[in-house]
N, C-alpha and C positions, 0 to 999 in steps of 0.2 A: 784608638786608631793607630795604625802603623804608618808613621810619617817618615821612615827611613828611606833613603834612596839607594837602590841597587846599582850594580855596575852597568846595567842595561842603559841607564840614562847618562852615563859618563861619555864625554867626547872621545872619539877614537880617531886615529889618523889613517885608517885603512884606505888603501888606494881604491878599492871597489866603491867606497862611499862617494868619492869625488865624481863618479859618473852617474849617480842617481839624481834625478831632478829634485830640486828643493820645493817644498810645499809652501806657497805664499797664502797665509790666512790672516783674517782680521778678527778682532773682538769688537762687538758692538752691543747696544742695548741702552737702557736709560742711565741717567746720571747716578753715580754712586752705586751701581750694581756690582762693582768690584772688578772691572775690566783690567785696569792697570795693576791691581793687586794680583790678579790671575796670571798676567804675563810675568810679573815679578816672581811669582811662585815657580812658574815654568823655567825661568832663567836660573833661579837659585838652585832648585832641585836637580836641574840638568847640569849643574856646575859650569854655567856659562858666564858667571859674574866673578870678577877678580876680588880678592879680599879687601883691597883698599877702596874699591868702588862700593862694596857692601858696607864697609865701615862708614862711608860717607852718607848713608841713608839711615843711620841710627838716630832715633828720636826718643829721648827719655828712657834709654836702656833697651828699647825694642826696635826691631827692624821694620821700617815703613816701606813695604815692597812696592807700593805705587810710585814712589819717587824714582825707581829704576827706569821708568819710562816718561814720567811727567818732568820734562827737562826745562820748560820755560818757567821763568820766575813767576809769571802770572798764574801758571798752573799750580805751582807749589803754594802760592799765597792763598788761592781760592779753593784748592783741593779738587779741581775739576780738570779734565783733559780738554784742551783747546785745539791743538794741532795733532796731526797723525804722526806718531813716533814709530819708527821701524827698528826692530831688534832682530838679532840673528843668533841661533843656537843649533846644535845638532845632537842627535843620539846615535846609537849604533845602527838604527834603521834608516835614518834619512836626515837631511838638513831642513831647517825651517826659516822662513822669513815672516815675522809677526808684525802686523800693523795695529797699533792701538788707536781705534777710532773714537772721536768724542761722542759722548752720550747726550750732551746738551742740545736741545732743539735748535738753538741758534747756530750750531756748527754742523748741521746736517750736510752741508756742502762738502765738508771735510770727509765725512763718512762715505758719501757717494764717490768721492775721488779714490779713496782707499779700496772700496768694494769693486770698482770698475775693472780692476786687474787681478782680483783675488781668486785663488783656486778653491777656497773654502772660507766659511765664516763660523765663528763661535758666538752665538747669541746668548748673552748672560741674562738671567732672570733672577732678580733679588726676591727670595722667598719671604723675607721679613717685611716687604712693602705691600704684599698682597693679603687678601682675606683667605689665607690658606686653609682655614677650617671649612670653608664653603666649597662644596663640589662644583658649583657653577660660578666660580670666581671670575672676575674680569681682569684681563691683562692690562698693563700700563700702555698708554697711547704710543709712547716711543718704542716700546717692544713691537707693537703692531706695525708702526711706520717703518722701522728698520727692516723688519721681516719682509714687508711688501717690496721695499727697495731692493733687497737682496734677490728676490725673485725677478724683478724687472731687470736687474743688472746681470742676470744669468750667472750668478755665483753657483757653481755646480753642486757643492756640498755644504749643507747647513746643519750645524749641530747646536742643539739647545742645551745649555748648561745651567741647571738650577742651583744658584749659589746661596751662601749664608744659611744653609740648613742647620748649621751648628747653633744658630741664633734663635731658632724657633723651638717651641715646647715639644712638638711631635713631628720630627723630621720625616718619618715614614708617611704619615697622613698628608703632610704638606707636599711632599714630592709626588704622591699619587694624584692629588687634586690638581696640582700645577701641571703635571704631565698630561692629564686628561684635557685641561683647558688649552694647552698648547696644541695637542692633537686635533681638537675640534677647530681651532682657529686655522691651523695649517690646512686642514681639509677644505674649509670654506675659501681660503685664499689660493688654493692650488699649489701649496708649497710642499716640496718633497723633503722630509726630515730624514737625515742619516741616522741620528740617534738623539736621545734625550737622557742626560746623565746628571746625577746629583754630585755637587762638589762643595767644598769649603776652601776657597782660595786663601783665606787667612790662615787656616789650620793646615792646609796642604792635603786634605782628605780627598782621595779619589781624583787627584789632579795628575800626578806623575805615576804613583803606585796605586793599584786597586785597593779599596777599603777591605780590611780583613774581617773575618767573622762570618756570621750567617747571612750577610747581605746588609750593608749599611743603607738605611732608608728604604729597605725592601728592594734594593738594586743588586743584581748579581752579575752585571756585565763588566766590560773592560774599563780602565780608567780613561780620562779624557785624552791624555797623551797617547795611549795605546790606540785609540780611535783615530787620532790625527796621523799617526804613523802609517795607517792603512789607507788613507784617503788618496784618490787619484789626483794627478796634476791636470789642469785644464788642457784638453787636447786642442791643438791648433786647427784652424779652419782649412786643413789641407785638401779636403774634398771639393772645394770650390775653385772656380777659375782664378788665375793669377790676378792679384791686386796689390800694387806696390806704391805706397806714398813716398815721394821723393823728399828727403829731409835735407840733403846736402849735396852740392855739385862740386866735384873735384877735377881739376885740370892738370894733367901730367904733361911734361915736355915730350916731344916726339921721340926722343931717344929712350924713353922709359919702356921697358918690355911689358910692364904690368898691364897697361891699357892700350898699347899700340898708339900712344899719343892722343887717344880720344878721351873724352870726359867720362868720369865714373859717377854714376848716380847712386848715392848711398841712402839707405833707409832700412826699415824692417818690413819683411814680407807680411802683409796683412792677411792674405788668404792664398791658397794654392801653393805652387812651387815654381821656381824659375831655374832654367838650365839653358846652356848654349843651344842655338838653333830655333828657339821659340819665336813665334811672331807676336809682336806686341803693338799696341796702339797707345798713343799718349792722350791724356785728357788735361786741358780742354781742347787742344788743337786738333785732335783726331788723326794725326799722322801715324803711319805705321813704319816699323823697322824690325830687324831680326836681332835677337840677343847674340852678341859675338862672344861674350865672356861673362862669367859670374864669379865674383870674389866673395869669400866668406869673411868673417869678422877679423881674421888675421891675414887677409889679403892673399889667401890661397885660392886657386881656381877650384870651384866646387859647386855642385848643385845645392840650392838652398830652398828650404820649405817654410811654410807659414810659421810665424812667431820668431824667426831668426833674422839677424841682420845680414845685409848683403850689399855688395856693390855691383851694379849692372853696367856693362859696356855694350853699346849698340854698334851695329855694323855700319852705320852712317850717322853723321851729325844732325841732330834735331834740336830745336829750340825748346829745351826742357829746363824748368827752374824749380826751386823749392816750392812745394805746395802742389805741384803737378802730380798726376798719377800715371803709372805704367800699368796697363791692363792687358789681359789675354786678348790677342787679336784674331784668334781662330774661332771656329764654331763654338768652342767651349765657353767663350767669353760673350756670347750673344745676350745672355741674361744681364750682363753688366751694362745697362743702358742708362744714359744720363737723364735726370728728371728735374723739372723746375718746381714741382709741388710734391710735398711729402706729408703723410699722415704719421703722427708720432705720439708717443707717451712722453710727457715732460714732468720731471721732478723740479719744481720751481724753488730756487734757492735765494732769490733776491728779496730785499725788503720792499722794493717797489713792485706792486702787483703786475702780473702778466695780463695784458689787455689786448683784444683784437685791434688790429690797425697799427700796432707799434712795430718798429723795425729794430733788429738787433744784428750784431755781427755773429755769424755762425762759423765755427771751426770744425772742419771735417778732415781728419788726418792732419796735414800741415797747411791746408788751404783755407783762406778766409773768404767768405762771401756774405753779402747782405741777405737777411731773411726777414720777411714780414709775416706777422701773425694774421692769417686769414680769419680764423674763428676758433673758438674753444668748443669742442664737441660735448665734453662732459668732464666732471671732476669725480675722483674716486674718494668715497668716504672711508677714512682709515678705520673707523670703529665698526661699521657694518659691511664694508667693501661694496656698497651699492654705488651705482653711477647716478649722478644728478646734474642738472643743468646749472651753469654758473656764468656770470658776466666777466669774471676775472679769476685768476689764481693767485692766492696770497703766498707768502713765504712758507716753504715746506709742504705745500699742497702738491698733489699728484693728479694730473689730468691728461686728457687726450686732445690734441690740437692739430690744426692744419697750417703748414708753413709754405709760403711762396718764396722761392729763391731767386736772387738777382741773376745768378749764373747757374747752369745745370750742374748737378752733382751725381756721381754714380754711387748709389746706395743699395743695400739689401736689408731685409728685416733684421733687427738686432738679434732675434732668436736664432738666426742662421749664421750671422757673421758679426762678431763684436766690433771690429774696427770699421767695417763698411756701414754698420747700422747705428753708429754713435756720433752725435754732434754735441758741441757745447755752445750755448748762447751767451754772448757777452754784451753788456750794456754799452751802447755807442758813446755815451757821454761820460759815464763814471768809470768805464772799463772794468767793472766788477763782473765776476762770473755770475750769470743770471739764472741759467737753467741747464740741466742735463737732459738731452734729447735722445730717445730711443726710437728708431724708425720701426713702424709697424708694417 
């Protein structure tokens, strides 16, 4: 195998690269599938690791690539990833932000957090753990669970990377059978696969550079990094009406020209765009005003679209605080109506089961409201993807529920708007993150 790194993967300082959007992707899958090792390989072969850092992960004369991301002492002791670790590197084609998500079922909540804002995901599948000789082999439960979560969380691009093919007797047969099993599962679950590639994270085969020869493991396509370089960044929900969650309120003195003495409401535009002259209404008060000025992240007057930070100045003073929403006040915003009851898919993350009748704190944007579980419609079986009735949802289960809100919220289906369609449930007593809620 050719494991040398060409100049294509070397960092460059070209000015044009600074204007290209970075791809934020995560690695996920089961425990010990090689996620941390894969990220370490990408960092080393793209020359994003300093020599002294590389020397610090030497173990018994060899380089332990997983230690480049597993930074917690508990991670190093147990050999598992617990928390999400973010790393940065770049090639000539683009910049990357990598999130190393835990594979252990106990830390599914960490994986959900990382996936909720990712542009893409690399799902690792350990060939050595499967009955790769069998054409009808079964995938590991955590592979199926993470794949379903990626779909629910609207991660746009999903790449399956079949790892450790260097550790099986017949890599070509193993890759063919595993790829067929992944395709069958993806079709059943309604998951769109961008690509399925064979890799060896430990050896570096087909990770940065394509495998040479007549086709390693019967594969003739691009390397994993070459695929990642071509993936699109998640588009903002700019085609929807303006929705702006207020994160911070800033008051300038009357002598300041920046805001004409009025308050500036800072946050990130969740959907649509904002520019001076727009009519807006505030939630929950329902009052209306006109946008007098819009400031971008460097306090320059500028129109700002979805996904970007902004400071909004209104033409008159309104009682707006952190957690409130500024919404389109014209006809375009008619679909943004507050609701007290929502139907949603829930990825349950708490050790205490979700049961009808219980009340939780719900976080929507920066606003906290009480939410009561009216009923559980059904639970999704990770193995068969069938829906069945249940009296409660245990940790890491996925189901459909109905919630009653103490105060109305403006929501849209998550498949249309990530920010408006997502909530987090928090236990009122322990303050633990209990569930990820996706509005249907």
